N, C-alpha and C positions, 0 to 999 in steps of 0.2 A: 052292566059290569064293564069297567075299564081298568087298564093298567098303564103304568108308565114304565117303559122298557128302554134299556140302553142298547143301541145297535151301532156298532163301530164308532163309539165316542159321541153319538148324538142321542138325545132323549126324545122319545115319541110317545104321545098319548094314543093308546091303541084300544080299539073295540073289535069284537068278532065281526068278520065280514068286511073289514076296512081294507082299502088298498093304500099302500105306502110306496114312496119312491125313496130308496135309501142308496147310499154310495155303493158302487159296483161290488157285487158278491160273486166270488168264484164258485158258481154252482150251475148245474144244468137246468135248462128250461123244464118246468114241471116238477122239479125236485122239491122235497119237503125238508125244511130247515127249522131248527129250534133256537129260540133266543132265551137264555136262562138268566140274564142279568135284569131281573125285574126289580124295580126300585119301590113301587107302590102298587097296592091293589085296592080298588074300591068296589066292593060287592054290595050294591044296593044300600049304600050309606055306611057299611062297616069297613072302615079304612084300616089297612095294614101297611105300615111303613117299615121297610127293611133297614138293616144296619150292617153293611150297606145294601145288601140284597135280601129279598124275601125268600126264605127257604122253601123249596119244593114248588115254587111258582115258575112257570115257563110259558112262552108263546110259541105256538106251532103255526108256521106259515108256508105258503107254496110260492115258489119262484115263478114269476111271469116273464114279461119281455124285458129286453135290455134297451134302454133309450139314452139319448144324449140330451143334456139340458140346454138352455139358451146360451148363446155366446156372450162371454163377459170380456169386455175390452179393458186392458190395463195400459194407461197412457202415462209416460213419464216425461217431464219437461223441466229444463232449467232455463229460466228467463235470461235473455240477453247473452246466452252462451252458444246458441245454435244447436242445442242438444234436445232431440226429440226421439222417443222410442215408443212403439206401439206393439203390444202383444195381445193375442186373443187366446181364449181358453173355453172349451166346452166340457163340462163335467159329465162323466158317465154314471148313469143311474140304473138300478135294478128295481123293477116293479114287483112287489111282494103282496100277496093277499093273505090276510090273517084268517086261518081256518079254525083255530081253537085257542082258548085261554085256559090253562090249567093252574088253578090257585087253591 
């Protein structure tokens, strides 16, 4: 059984026991959170598609560690003008573990 769930504007294909790295969530380590924006449910071949969400379906997950992603360098240059600018960015992620899928 798997579902497609919307978490902070991103869609994830989720199965029970899976670990995900989502954009930072303001929750305590070890807290239980629920994601109710389930777009699709596939239960052993029986597919249910929401319009836009499936009623009564939700994903229960546990918050794990907070990590930073790889550094992304953003470089701007205008040729022959002497203009160069370099910025770096590290996205903050929250590791969540899917405990249960209620559909």
